Biopython code that builds the backbone (N, CA, C, O; Angstrom):
import numpy as np
from Bio.PDB.StructureBuilder import StructureBuilder

atoms = [
    (1, "MET", "N", (-3.852, -77.848, 138.077)),
    (1, "MET", "CA", (-3.092, -77.388, 136.899)),
    (1, "MET", "C", (-3.678, -78.182, 135.614)),
    (1, "MET", "O", (-3.891, -79.395, 135.611)),
    (2, "SER", "N", (-3.881, -77.403, 134.641)),
    (2, "SER", "CA", (-4.455, -78.043, 133.409)),
    (2, "SER", "C", (-3.399, -78.700, 132.514)),
    (2, "SER", "O", (-2.208, -78.401, 132.597)),
    (3, "ALA", "N", (-3.858, -79.565, 131.693)),
    (3, "ALA", "CA", (-3.078, -80.603, 130.983)),
    (3, "ALA", "C", (-2.258, -79.948, 129.875)),
    (3, "ALA", "O", (-1.050, -80.168, 129.783)),
    (4, "HIS", "N", (-2.920, -79.131, 129.018)),
    (4, "HIS", "CA", (-2.310, -78.606, 127.838)),
    (4, "HIS", "C", (-2.037, -77.108, 127.840)),
    (4, "HIS", "O", (-2.079, -76.479, 126.783)),
    (5, "GLY", "N", (-1.747, -76.493, 129.055)),
    (5, "GLY", "CA", (-1.440, -75.142, 129.064)),
    (5, "GLY", "C", (-2.620, -74.254, 128.923)),
    (5, "GLY", "O", (-2.515, -73.068, 128.612)),
    (6, "HIS", "N", (-3.772, -74.865, 129.164)),
    (6, "HIS", "CA", (-5.051, -74.000, 129.040)),
    (6, "HIS", "C", (-5.341, -73.531, 130.462)),
    (6, "HIS", "O", (-4.969, -74.215, 131.416)),
    (7, "SER", "N", (-5.969, -72.432, 130.621)),
    (7, "SER", "CA", (-6.250, -71.801, 131.861)),
    (7, "SER", "C", (-7.500, -72.477, 132.353)),
    (7, "SER", "O", (-8.236, -73.098, 131.586)),
    (8, "GLU", "N", (-7.735, -72.350, 133.658)),
    (8, "GLU", "CA", (-8.952, -72.915, 134.233)),
    (8, "GLU", "C", (-10.298, -72.239, 133.822)),
    (8, "GLU", "O", (-11.364, -72.850, 133.749)),
    (9, "ASP", "N", (-10.134, -70.937, 133.568)),
    (9, "ASP", "CA", (-11.417, -70.221, 133.168)),
    (9, "ASP", "C", (-11.831, -70.409, 131.767)),
    (9, "ASP", "O", (-12.787, -69.782, 131.310)),
    (10, "GLY", "N", (-11.127, -71.273, 131.044)),
    (10, "GLY", "CA", (-11.640, -71.624, 129.595)),
    (10, "GLY", "C", (-11.004, -70.742, 128.540)),
    (10, "GLY", "O", (-11.238, -70.922, 127.345)),
    (11, "HIS", "N", (-10.184, -69.770, 128.993)),
    (11, "HIS", "CA", (-9.630, -68.801, 127.946)),
    (11, "HIS", "C", (-8.204, -69.272, 127.709)),
    (11, "HIS", "O", (-7.421, -69.499, 128.632)),
    (12, "ASP", "N", (-7.889, -69.415, 126.323)),
    (12, "ASP", "CA", (-6.589, -69.794, 125.947)),
    (12, "ASP", "C", (-5.694, -68.511, 125.907)),
    (12, "ASP", "O", (-6.206, -67.405, 125.732)),
    (13, "PHE", "N", (-4.384, -68.676, 126.068)),
    (13, "PHE", "CA", (-3.505, -67.598, 125.981)),
    (13, "PHE", "C", (-3.187, -67.201, 124.535)),
    (13, "PHE", "O", (-2.964, -66.024, 124.251)),
    (14, "ALA", "N", (-3.165, -68.135, 123.663)),
    (14, "ALA", "CA", (-2.924, -67.764, 122.143)),
    (14, "ALA", "C", (-4.153, -67.501, 121.490)),
    (14, "ALA", "O", (-5.215, -67.970, 121.900)),
    (15, "HIS", "N", (-4.049, -66.690, 120.379)),
    (15, "HIS", "CA", (-5.176, -66.545, 119.577)),
    (15, "HIS", "C", (-5.014, -67.139, 118.203)),
    (15, "HIS", "O", (-4.471, -66.528, 117.283)),
    (16, "PRO", "N", (-5.492, -68.318, 118.104)),
    (16, "PRO", "CA", (-5.308, -69.093, 116.887)),
    (16, "PRO", "C", (-6.010, -68.567, 115.705)),
    (16, "PRO", "O", (-7.226, -68.373, 115.690)),
    (17, "LEU", "N", (-5.234, -68.346, 114.734)),
    (17, "LEU", "CA", (-5.662, -67.803, 113.499)),
    (17, "LEU", "C", (-5.809, -68.711, 112.437)),
    (17, "LEU", "O", (-5.121, -69.731, 112.449)),
    (18, "PRO", "N", (-6.664, -68.484, 111.445)),
    (18, "PRO", "CA", (-6.876, -69.349, 110.227)),
    (18, "PRO", "C", (-5.597, -69.651, 109.347)),
    (18, "PRO", "O", (-4.867, -68.696, 109.081)),
    (19, "VAL", "N", (-5.322, -70.721, 108.947)),
    (19, "VAL", "CA", (-4.225, -71.003, 108.235)),
    (19, "VAL", "C", (-4.196, -70.071, 106.950)),
    (19, "VAL", "O", (-3.138, -69.517, 106.654)),
    (20, "PRO", "N", (-5.301, -69.893, 106.206)),
    (20, "PRO", "CA", (-5.231, -69.089, 104.932)),
    (20, "PRO", "C", (-4.887, -67.623, 105.309)),
    (20, "PRO", "O", (-4.299, -66.939, 104.471)),
    (21, "MET", "N", (-5.219, -67.090, 106.530)),
    (21, "MET", "CA", (-4.800, -65.858, 106.915)),
    (21, "MET", "C", (-3.286, -65.744, 107.135)),
    (21, "MET", "O", (-2.641, -64.809, 106.660)),
    (22, "LEU", "N", (-2.750, -66.703, 107.856)),
    (22, "LEU", "CA", (-1.273, -66.779, 108.131)),
    (22, "LEU", "C", (-0.598, -66.744, 106.790)),
    (22, "LEU", "O", (0.268, -65.909, 106.531)),
    (23, "LEU", "N", (-1.016, -67.688, 105.914)),
    (23, "LEU", "CA", (-0.360, -67.762, 104.612)),
    (23, "LEU", "C", (-0.469, -66.501, 103.772)),
    (23, "LEU", "O", (0.449, -66.215, 103.002)),
    (24, "ALA", "N", (-1.609, -65.690, 103.889)),
    (24, "ALA", "CA", (-1.740, -64.499, 103.191)),
    (24, "ALA", "C", (-0.787, -63.361, 103.741)),
    (24, "ALA", "O", (-0.294, -62.503, 103.008)),
    (25, "VAL", "N", (-0.584, -63.440, 105.066)),
    (25, "VAL", "CA", (0.316, -62.529, 105.633)),
    (25, "VAL", "C", (1.709, -62.877, 105.320)),
    (25, "VAL", "O", (2.499, -61.948, 105.160)),
    (26, "PHE", "N", (2.134, -64.142, 105.206)),
    (26, "PHE", "CA", (3.388, -64.593, 104.726)),
    (26, "PHE", "C", (3.639, -64.227, 103.369)),
    (26, "PHE", "O", (4.738, -63.781, 103.042)),
    (27, "GLY", "N", (2.565, -64.403, 102.430)),
    (27, "GLY", "CA", (2.743, -64.001, 101.000)),
    (27, "GLY", "C", (2.936, -62.431, 100.953)),
    (27, "GLY", "O", (3.747, -61.948, 100.162)),
    (28, "ALA", "N", (2.245, -61.697, 101.740)),
    (28, "ALA", "CA", (2.597, -60.246, 101.770)),
    (28, "ALA", "C", (4.035, -59.917, 102.096)),
    (28, "ALA", "O", (4.738, -59.155, 101.432)),
    (29, "LEU", "N", (4.408, -60.578, 103.205)),
    (29, "LEU", "CA", (5.757, -60.327, 103.644)),
    (29, "LEU", "C", (6.881, -60.753, 102.507)),
    (29, "LEU", "O", (7.864, -60.044, 102.290)),
    (30, "VAL", "N", (6.660, -61.827, 101.899)),
    (30, "VAL", "CA", (7.455, -62.246, 100.863)),
    (30, "VAL", "C", (7.464, -61.268, 99.642)),
    (30, "VAL", "O", (8.495, -60.937, 99.055)),
    (31, "PHE", "N", (6.266, -60.862, 99.338)),
    (31, "PHE", "CA", (6.132, -59.850, 98.234)),
    (31, "PHE", "C", (6.863, -58.451, 98.559)),
    (31, "PHE", "O", (7.501, -57.858, 97.689)),
    (32, "LEU", "N", (6.734, -58.006, 99.768)),
    (32, "LEU", "CA", (7.338, -56.766, 100.173)),
    (32, "LEU", "C", (8.819, -56.983, 100.294)),
    (32, "LEU", "O", (9.549, -56.012, 100.096)),
    (33, "THR", "N", (9.322, -58.092, 100.583)),
    (33, "THR", "CA", (10.716, -58.439, 100.558)),
    (33, "THR", "C", (11.286, -58.316, 99.127)),
    (33, "THR", "O", (12.361, -57.760, 98.902)),
    (34, "ILE", "N", (10.544, -58.838, 98.220)),
    (34, "ILE", "CA", (10.985, -58.901, 96.855)),
    (34, "ILE", "C", (10.924, -57.433, 96.255)),
    (34, "ILE", "O", (11.733, -57.075, 95.399)),
    (35, "VAL", "N", (9.934, -56.605, 96.741)),
    (35, "VAL", "CA", (9.818, -55.156, 96.360)),
    (35, "VAL", "C", (11.096, -54.324, 96.983)),
    (35, "VAL", "O", (11.698, -53.442, 96.371)),
    (36, "THR", "N", (11.356, -54.717, 98.148)),
    (36, "THR", "CA", (12.641, -54.079, 98.702)),
    (36, "THR", "C", (13.910, -54.417, 97.978)),
    (36, "THR", "O", (14.755, -53.548, 97.761)),
    (37, "VAL", "N", (14.064, -55.686, 97.592)),
    (37, "VAL", "CA", (15.313, -56.034, 96.768)),
    (37, "VAL", "C", (15.216, -55.479, 95.488)),
    (37, "VAL", "O", (16.263, -55.090, 94.970)),
    (38, "ALA", "N", (14.005, -55.349, 94.785)),
    (38, "ALA", "CA", (13.862, -54.657, 93.450)),
    (38, "ALA", "C", (14.126, -53.151, 93.499)),
    (38, "ALA", "O", (14.642, -52.513, 92.582)),
    (39, "GLN", "N", (13.723, -52.665, 94.645)),
    (39, "GLN", "CA", (13.962, -51.242, 94.819)),
    (39, "GLN", "C", (15.425, -50.793, 94.760)),
    (39, "GLN", "O", (15.710, -49.650, 94.403)),
    (40, "ALA", "N", (16.351, -51.691, 95.109)),
    (40, "ALA", "CA", (17.788, -51.345, 95.245)),
    (40, "ALA", "C", (18.274, -51.216, 93.732)),
    (40, "ALA", "O", (19.365, -50.685, 93.529)),
    (41, "SER", "N", (17.599, -51.627, 92.783)),
    (41, "SER", "CA", (17.970, -51.518, 91.374)),
    (41, "SER", "C", (17.705, -50.219, 90.805)),
    (41, "SER", "O", (18.169, -49.935, 89.700)),
    (42, "PHE", "N", (16.938, -49.336, 91.516)),
    (42, "PHE", "CA", (16.511, -48.136, 90.914)),
    (42, "PHE", "C", (17.003, -47.025, 91.846)),
    (42, "PHE", "O", (17.160, -47.233, 93.049)),
    (43, "ASP", "N", (17.256, -45.774, 91.235)),
    (43, "ASP", "CA", (17.767, -44.694, 92.020)),
    (43, "ASP", "C", (16.656, -43.718, 92.217)),
    (43, "ASP", "O", (16.163, -43.075, 91.290)),
    (44, "PHE", "N", (16.287, -43.634, 93.452)),
    (44, "PHE", "CA", (15.221, -42.552, 93.710)),
    (44, "PHE", "C", (15.808, -41.384, 94.398)),
    (44, "PHE", "O", (15.070, -40.599, 94.993)),
    (45, "GLY", "N", (17.133, -41.211, 94.354)),
    (45, "GLY", "CA", (17.720, -40.152, 94.899)),
    (45, "GLY", "C", (17.662, -40.146, 96.416)),
    (45, "GLY", "O", (17.948, -41.134, 97.092)),
    (46, "LYS", "N", (17.249, -38.896, 96.947)),
    (46, "LYS", "CA", (17.121, -38.781, 98.406)),
    (46, "LYS", "C", (15.927, -39.526, 99.097)),
    (46, "LYS", "O", (15.819, -39.589, 100.321)),
    (47, "TYR", "N", (15.029, -40.094, 98.206)),
    (47, "TYR", "CA", (13.902, -40.868, 98.648)),
    (47, "TYR", "C", (14.118, -42.348, 98.956)),
    (47, "TYR", "O", (13.281, -43.076, 99.488)),
    (48, "ASP", "N", (15.465, -42.741, 98.518)),
    (48, "ASP", "CA", (15.727, -44.244, 98.759)),
    (48, "ASP", "C", (15.517, -44.676, 100.229)),
    (48, "ASP", "O", (14.908, -45.714, 100.488)),
    (49, "VAL", "N", (15.997, -43.918, 101.134)),
    (49, "VAL", "CA", (15.951, -44.299, 102.581)),
    (49, "VAL", "C", (14.505, -44.228, 102.970)),
    (49, "VAL", "O", (14.109, -45.110, 103.732)),
    (50, "ALA", "N", (13.643, -43.303, 102.559)),
    (50, "ALA", "CA", (12.194, -43.215, 102.996)),
    (50, "ALA", "C", (11.480, -44.331, 102.456)),
    (50, "ALA", "O", (10.641, -44.897, 103.157)),
    (51, "ILE", "N", (11.741, -44.749, 101.171)),
    (51, "ILE", "CA", (10.990, -45.802, 100.623)),
    (51, "ILE", "C", (11.332, -47.015, 101.345)),
    (51, "ILE", "O", (10.414, -47.689, 101.811)),
    (52, "VAL", "N", (12.588, -47.388, 101.500)),
    (52, "VAL", "CA", (13.023, -48.527, 102.245)),
    (52, "VAL", "C", (12.413, -48.731, 103.689)),
    (52, "VAL", "O", (12.008, -49.798, 104.151)),
    (53, "MET", "N", (12.426, -47.495, 104.311)),
    (53, "MET", "CA", (11.912, -47.480, 105.725)),
    (53, "MET", "C", (10.445, -47.571, 105.646)),
    (53, "MET", "O", (9.915, -48.102, 106.622)),
    (54, "ALA", "N", (9.671, -47.168, 104.696)),
    (54, "ALA", "CA", (8.283, -47.361, 104.678)),
    (54, "ALA", "C", (7.984, -48.751, 104.492)),
    (54, "ALA", "O", (7.214, -49.316, 105.267)),
    (55, "ILE", "N", (8.530, -49.361, 103.523)),
    (55, "ILE", "CA", (8.419, -50.816, 103.343)),
    (55, "ILE", "C", (8.746, -51.646, 104.639)),
    (55, "ILE", "O", (7.996, -52.548, 105.011)),
    (56, "ALA", "N", (9.748, -51.349, 105.225)),
    (56, "ALA", "CA", (10.104, -52.085, 106.460)),
    (56, "ALA", "C", (9.100, -51.810, 107.423)),
    (56, "ALA", "O", (8.743, -52.746, 108.139)),
    (57, "THR", "N", (8.556, -50.642, 107.578)),
    (57, "THR", "CA", (7.512, -50.408, 108.663)),
    (57, "THR", "C", (6.285, -51.142, 108.356)),
    (57, "THR", "O", (5.653, -51.674, 109.269)),
    (58, "ILE", "N", (5.890, -51.213, 107.107)),
    (58, "ILE", "CA", (4.697, -51.986, 106.878)),
    (58, "ILE", "C", (4.845, -53.429, 107.116)),
    (58, "ILE", "O", (3.873, -54.085, 107.487)),
    (59, "LYS", "N", (6.144, -54.034, 106.904)),
    (59, "LYS", "CA", (6.458, -55.346, 107.169)),
    (59, "LYS", "C", (6.403, -55.676, 108.684)),
    (59, "LYS", "O", (5.882, -56.699, 109.127)),
    (60, "ALA", "N", (7.026, -54.651, 109.485)),
    (60, "ALA", "CA", (6.952, -54.684, 110.908)),
    (60, "ALA", "C", (5.623, -54.739, 111.454)),
    (60, "ALA", "O", (5.354, -55.497, 112.387)),
    (61, "GLY", "N", (4.659, -53.868, 110.846)),
    (61, "GLY", "CA", (3.285, -53.832, 111.323)),
    (61, "GLY", "C", (2.622, -55.082, 110.998)),
    (61, "GLY", "O", (1.814, -55.508, 111.824)),
    (62, "LEU", "N", (2.825, -55.738, 109.940)),
    (62, "LEU", "CA", (2.226, -57.128, 109.628)),
    (62, "LEU", "C", (2.639, -58.141, 110.690)),
    (62, "LEU", "O", (1.836, -58.891, 111.245)),
    (63, "VAL", "N", (3.963, -58.108, 110.935)),
    (63, "VAL", "CA", (4.387, -59.134, 111.913)),
    (63, "VAL", "C", (3.901, -58.865, 113.268)),
    (63, "VAL", "O", (3.573, -59.780, 114.022)),
    (64, "MET", "N", (3.843, -57.495, 113.626)),
    (64, "MET", "CA", (3.254, -57.216, 114.964)),
    (64, "MET", "C", (1.800, -57.469, 115.019)),
    (64, "MET", "O", (1.359, -58.017, 116.030)),
    (65, "ALA", "N", (1.027, -57.153, 114.096)),
    (65, "ALA", "CA", (-0.397, -57.424, 114.113)),
    (65, "ALA", "C", (-0.751, -58.884, 114.230)),
    (65, "ALA", "O", (-1.560, -59.267, 115.076)),
    (66, "PHE", "N", (-0.150, -59.706, 113.383)),
    (66, "PHE", "CA", (-0.612, -61.118, 113.151)),
    (66, "PHE", "C", (0.233, -62.143, 113.926)),
    (66, "PHE", "O", (-0.288, -62.959, 114.686)),
    (67, "PHE", "N", (1.428, -62.078, 113.726)),
    (67, "PHE", "CA", (2.373, -63.042, 114.340)),
    (67, "PHE", "C", (2.640, -62.814, 115.806)),
    (67, "PHE", "O", (2.864, -63.756, 116.566)),
    (68, "MET", "N", (2.613, -61.465, 116.224)),
    (68, "MET", "CA", (2.684, -61.126, 117.630)),
    (68, "MET", "C", (1.303, -61.041, 118.259)),
    (68, "MET", "O", (1.216, -60.822, 119.467)),
    (69, "HIS", "N", (0.229, -61.199, 117.516)),
    (69, "HIS", "CA", (-1.157, -61.165, 118.037)),
    (69, "HIS", "C", (-1.520, -59.850, 118.662)),
    (69, "HIS", "O", (-2.327, -59.797, 119.590)),
    (70, "MET", "N", (-0.868, -58.670, 118.110)),
    (70, "MET", "CA", (-1.278, -57.571, 118.848)),
    (70, "MET", "C", (-2.571, -56.950, 118.278)),
    (70, "MET", "O", (-3.116, -56.021, 118.874)),
    (71, "ALA", "N", (-3.086, -57.475, 117.082)),
    (71, "ALA", "CA", (-4.394, -57.093, 116.528)),
    (71, "ALA", "C", (-5.475, -57.626, 117.498)),
    (71, "ALA", "O", (-6.620, -57.180, 117.424)),
    (72, "PHE", "N", (-5.137, -58.570, 118.407)),
    (72, "PHE", "CA", (-6.258, -59.056, 119.223)),
    (72, "PHE", "C", (-5.874, -58.864, 120.789)),
    (72, "PHE", "O", (-6.452, -59.450, 121.704)),
    (73, "ASP", "N", (-4.819, -57.959, 120.943)),
    (73, "ASP", "CA", (-4.423, -57.786, 122.401)),
    (73, "ASP", "C", (-5.212, -56.498, 122.953)),
    (73, "ASP", "O", (-5.949, -55.791, 122.265)),
    (74, "LYS", "N", (-4.957, -56.336, 124.172)),
    (74, "LYS", "CA", (-5.598, -55.053, 124.785)),
    (74, "LYS", "C", (-4.988, -53.808, 124.218)),
    (74, "LYS", "O", (-3.781, -53.723, 123.988)),
    (75, "PRO", "N", (-5.843, -52.846, 123.998)),
    (75, "PRO", "CA", (-5.433, -51.616, 123.330)),
    (75, "PRO", "C", (-4.323, -50.882, 124.011)),
    (75, "PRO", "O", (-3.562, -50.201, 123.325)),
    (76, "PHE", "N", (-4.174, -50.963, 125.261)),
    (76, "PHE", "CA", (-3.061, -50.286, 126.064)),
    (76, "PHE", "C", (-1.629, -50.957, 125.502)),
    (76, "PHE", "O", (-0.682, -50.239, 125.179)),
    (77, "ASN", "N", (-1.593, -52.178, 125.438)),
    (77, "ASN", "CA", (-0.371, -52.831, 124.924)),
    (77, "ASN", "C", (0.018, -52.370, 123.535)),
    (77, "ASN", "O", (1.170, -52.068, 123.222)),
    (78, "VAL", "N", (-0.983, -52.340, 122.760)),
    (78, "VAL", "CA", (-0.789, -51.843, 121.362)),
    (78, "VAL", "C", (-0.281, -50.384, 121.194)),
    (78, "VAL", "O", (0.550, -50.058, 120.346)),
    (79, "ILE", "N", (-0.895, -49.489, 122.134)),
    (79, "ILE", "CA", (-0.428, -48.122, 122.177)),
    (79, "ILE", "C", (1.116, -48.040, 122.659)),
    (79, "ILE", "O", (1.883, -47.241, 122.122)),
    (80, "VAL", "N", (1.486, -48.806, 123.579)),
    (80, "VAL", "CA", (2.844, -48.817, 124.113)),
    (80, "VAL", "C", (3.774, -49.360, 123.120)),
    (80, "VAL", "O", (4.867, -48.818, 122.952)),
    (81, "PHE", "N", (3.409, -50.416, 122.434)),
    (81, "PHE", "CA", (4.219, -50.925, 121.431)),
    (81, "PHE", "C", (4.391, -49.982, 120.208)),
    (81, "PHE", "O", (5.513, -49.800, 119.736)),
    (82, "LEU", "N", (3.300, -49.389, 119.697)),
    (82, "LEU", "CA", (3.312, -48.493, 118.688)),
    (82, "LEU", "C", (4.147, -47.194, 119.047)),
    (82, "LEU", "O", (4.839, -46.606, 118.217)),
    (83, "SER", "N", (4.016, -46.825, 120.314)),
    (83, "SER", "CA", (4.720, -45.565, 120.606)),
    (83, "SER", "C", (6.308, -45.848, 120.581)),
    (83, "SER", "O", (7.085, -44.904, 120.433)),
    (84, "SER", "N", (6.744, -47.100, 120.722)),
    (84, "SER", "CA", (8.165, -47.398, 120.490)),
    (84, "SER", "C", (8.548, -47.224, 119.153)),
    (84, "SER", "O", (9.702, -46.847, 118.945)),
    (85, "PHE", "N", (7.815, -47.423, 118.232)),
    (85, "PHE", "CA", (7.985, -47.211, 116.857)),
    (85, "PHE", "C", (8.150, -45.726, 116.500)),
    (85, "PHE", "O", (8.957, -45.316, 115.666)),
    (86, "VAL", "N", (7.277, -44.931, 117.239)),
    (86, "VAL", "CA", (7.244, -43.505, 116.939)),
    (86, "VAL", "C", (8.524, -42.897, 117.472)),
    (86, "VAL", "O", (9.065, -41.955, 116.894)),
    (87, "PHE", "N", (9.018, -43.454, 118.604)),
    (87, "PHE", "CA", (10.267, -42.778, 119.121)),
    (87, "PHE", "C", (11.446, -43.201, 118.374)),
    (87, "PHE", "O", (12.399, -42.436, 118.228)),
    (88, "VAL", "N", (11.427, -44.384, 117.894)),
    (88, "VAL", "CA", (12.719, -44.900, 117.030)),
    (88, "VAL", "C", (12.628, -44.006, 115.720)),
    (88, "VAL", "O", (13.653, -43.527, 115.233)),
    (89, "GLY", "N", (11.446, -43.805, 115.195)),
    (89, "GLY", "CA", (11.325, -43.049, 114.118)),
    (89, "GLY", "C", (11.830, -41.581, 114.269)),
    (89, "GLY", "O", (12.517, -41.051, 113.396)),
    (90, "LEU", "N", (11.450, -40.940, 115.436)),
    (90, "LEU", "CA", (11.978, -39.763, 115.709)),
    (90, "LEU", "C", (13.578, -39.686, 115.949)),
    (90, "LEU", "O", (14.232, -38.722, 115.551)),
    (91, "PHE", "N", (14.094, -40.673, 116.564)),
    (91, "PHE", "CA", (15.502, -40.697, 116.630)),
    (91, "PHE", "C", (16.147, -40.852, 115.299)),
    (91, "PHE", "O", (17.200, -40.255, 115.073)),
    (92, "VAL", "N", (15.599, -41.597, 114.416)),
    (92, "VAL", "CA", (16.285, -41.682, 113.094)),
    (92, "VAL", "C", (16.121, -40.414, 112.345)),
    (92, "VAL", "O", (17.048, -40.037, 111.629)),
    (93, "ILE", "N", (14.941, -39.660, 112.449)),
    (93, "ILE", "CA", (14.723, -38.415, 111.749)),
    (93, "ILE", "C", (15.757, -37.367, 112.233)),
    (93, "ILE", "O", (16.372, -36.632, 111.460)),
    (94, "PHE", "N", (15.893, -37.364, 113.583)),
    (94, "PHE", "CA", (16.857, -36.405, 114.228)),
    (94, "PHE", "C", (18.304, -36.672, 113.741)),
    (94, "PHE", "O", (19.075, -35.778, 113.393)),
    (95, "THR", "N", (18.582, -37.942, 113.752)),
    (95, "THR", "CA", (19.950, -38.317, 113.372)),
    (95, "THR", "C", (20.195, -38.037, 111.975)),
    (95, "THR", "O", (21.271, -37.501, 111.709)),
    (96, "LEU", "N", (19.358, -38.312, 110.992)),
    (96, "LEU", "CA", (19.487, -38.027, 109.603)),
    (96, "LEU", "C", (19.556, -36.622, 109.398)),
    (96, "LEU", "O", (20.390, -36.223, 108.585)),
    (97, "SER", "N", (18.769, -35.724, 110.038)),
    (97, "SER", "CA", (18.712, -34.358, 109.785)),
    (97, "SER", "C", (19.923, -33.748, 110.199)),
    (97, "SER", "O", (20.426, -32.858, 109.513)),
    (98, "ASP", "N", (20.525, -34.205, 111.428)),
    (98, "ASP", "CA", (21.790, -33.611, 112.016)),
    (98, "ASP", "C", (22.903, -33.985, 110.984)),
    (98, "ASP", "O", (23.675, -33.098, 110.622)),
    (99, "SER", "N", (23.028, -35.288, 110.480)),
    (99, "SER", "CA", (24.034, -35.640, 109.554)),
    (99, "SER", "C", (23.873, -34.820, 108.295)),
    (99, "SER", "O", (24.892, -34.473, 107.697)),
    (100, "ALA", "N", (22.744, -34.498, 107.866)),
    (100, "ALA", "CA", (22.572, -33.857, 106.638)),
    (100, "ALA", "C", (23.078, -32.393, 106.733)),
    (100, "ALA", "O", (23.632, -31.845, 105.780)),
    (101, "MET", "N", (22.849, -31.745, 108.004)),
    (101, "MET", "CA", (23.396, -30.469, 108.205)),
    (101, "MET", "C", (24.854, -30.289, 108.316)),
    (101, "MET", "O", (25.421, -29.249, 107.982)),
    (102, "THR", "N", (25.518, -31.450, 108.850)),
    (102, "THR", "CA", (26.881, -31.420, 109.124)),
    (102, "THR", "C", (27.851, -31.849, 108.036)),
    (102, "THR", "O", (29.032, -31.501, 108.043)),
    (103, "SER", "N", (27.313, -32.613, 107.109)),
    (103, "SER", "CA", (28.099, -33.171, 105.970)),
    (103, "SER", "C", (27.277, -33.143, 104.725)),
    (103, "SER", "O", (26.061, -33.329, 104.779)),
    (104, "GLU", "N", (27.956, -32.896, 103.514)),
    (104, "GLU", "CA", (27.367, -32.763, 102.252)),
    (104, "GLU", "C", (27.052, -34.323, 101.760)),
    (104, "GLU", "O", (26.085, -34.578, 101.042)),
    (105, "SER", "N", (27.885, -35.225, 102.183)),
    (105, "SER", "CA", (27.657, -36.619, 101.664)),
    (105, "SER", "C", (28.181, -37.624, 102.838)),
    (105, "SER", "O", (28.980, -37.305, 103.719)),
    (106, "PHE", "N", (27.665, -38.704, 102.698)),
    (106, "PHE", "CA", (28.083, -39.855, 103.670)),
    (106, "PHE", "C", (29.320, -40.536, 103.246)),
    (106, "PHE", "O", (29.799, -41.442, 103.929)),
    (107, "GLU", "N", (29.865, -40.128, 102.126)),
    (107, "GLU", "CA", (30.990, -40.891, 101.610)),
    (107, "GLU", "C", (32.225, -40.098, 102.253)),
    (107, "GLU", "O", (32.200, -38.881, 102.439)),
    (108, "PRO", "N", (33.293, -40.916, 102.566)),
    (108, "PRO", "CA", (34.367, -40.269, 103.177)),
    (108, "PRO", "C", (35.188, -39.549, 102.109)),
    (108, "PRO", "O", (35.219, -39.964, 100.951)),
    (109, "LYS", "N", (35.845, -38.474, 102.509)),
    (109, "LYS", "CA", (36.726, -37.640, 101.633)),
    (109, "LYS", "C", (38.017, -38.135, 101.770)),
    (109, "LYS", "O", (38.535, -38.074, 102.886)),
    (110, "ILE", "N", (38.696, -38.664, 100.737)),
    (110, "ILE", "CA", (40.121, -39.056, 100.799)),
    (110, "ILE", "C", (40.918, -38.051, 100.044)),
    (110, "ILE", "O", (40.719, -37.796, 98.856)),
    (111, "ASP", "N", (41.810, -37.504, 100.767)),
    (111, "ASP", "CA", (42.742, -36.507, 100.119)),
    (111, "ASP", "C", (43.829, -37.262, 99.412)),
    (111, "ASP", "O", (44.290, -38.326, 99.825)),
    (112, "ASP", "N", (44.205, -36.647, 98.328)),
    (112, "ASP", "CA", (45.355, -37.265, 97.522)),
    (112, "ASP", "C", (46.587, -37.082, 98.288)),
    (112, "ASP", "O", (46.736, -36.034, 98.916)),
    (113, "VAL", "N", (47.525, -38.028, 98.305)),
    (113, "VAL", "CA", (48.818, -37.928, 99.024)),
    (113, "VAL", "C", (49.744, -37.138, 98.043)),
    (113, "VAL", "O", (49.874, -37.443, 96.857)),
    (114, "VAL", "N", (50.335, -36.156, 98.618)),
    (114, "VAL", "CA", (51.286, -35.485, 97.770)),
    (114, "VAL", "C", (52.645, -36.084, 98.037)),
    (114, "VAL", "O", (53.000, -36.396, 99.174)),
    (115, "PRO", "N", (53.335, -36.226, 97.054)),
    (115, "PRO", "CA", (54.717, -37.022, 97.199)),
    (115, "PRO", "C", (55.614, -35.848, 97.898)),
    (115, "PRO", "O", (55.451, -34.650, 97.664)),
    (116, "ALA", "N", (56.507, -36.342, 98.719)),
    (116, "ALA", "CA", (57.572, -35.483, 99.326)),
    (116, "ALA", "C", (58.622, -35.150, 98.436)),
    (116, "ALA", "O", (59.000, -36.035, 97.669)),
    (117, "VAL", "N", (59.181, -34.000, 98.395)),
    (117, "VAL", "CA", (60.271, -33.590, 97.577)),
    (117, "VAL", "C", (61.481, -33.749, 98.400)),
    (117, "VAL", "O", (61.630, -33.227, 99.505)),
    (118, "VAL", "N", (62.400, -34.555, 97.755)),
    (118, "VAL", "CA", (63.670, -34.700, 98.502)),
    (118, "VAL", "C", (64.734, -33.834, 97.952)),
    (118, "VAL", "O", (65.067, -33.942, 96.771)),
    (119, "GLU", "N", (65.342, -32.890, 98.836)),
    (119, "GLU", "CA", (66.342, -32.010, 98.365)),
    (119, "GLU", "C", (67.807, -32.468, 98.709)),
    (119, "GLU", "O", (68.126, -32.852, 99.834)),
    (120, "MET", "N", (68.590, -32.399, 97.738)),
    (120, "MET", "CA", (69.968, -32.867, 97.931)),
    (120, "MET", "C", (70.964, -31.790, 97.711)),
    (120, "MET", "O", (72.165, -32.026, 97.836)),
]
sb = StructureBuilder()
sb.init_structure("model")
sb.init_model(0)
sb.init_chain("A")
sb.init_seg("    ")
for serial, (resi, resn, name, xyz) in enumerate(atoms, 1):
    if name == "N":
        sb.init_residue(resn, " ", resi, " ")
    sb.init_atom(name, np.array(xyz, "f"), 0.0, 1.0, " ", f" {name:<3s}", serial, name[0])
structure = sb.get_structure()
């Protein structure tokens, strides 16, 4: 058994990345988080959800590629992992399209209470 978790054939499990690359990815994630928060101040109408989801997908892709080391993994594992994103996207699209067909707005409709008339 090896001393520091290294395998006997000389290959390490982890893929060490240079610190400047990790800091650049971290900076990009911070920047995209700031863009997401700033986007909440603007009204893009029906494109709000699409914009936020696009930014979140880019951030998830950066985390997946560099912090989860998928950029250096076997192609089959990358395909399986990315296909899960495709299926989640399909589920979200179908859910949003169904809710758009069945209701005009996501806000609840509150009926005004009519006071009862007391007869004497």
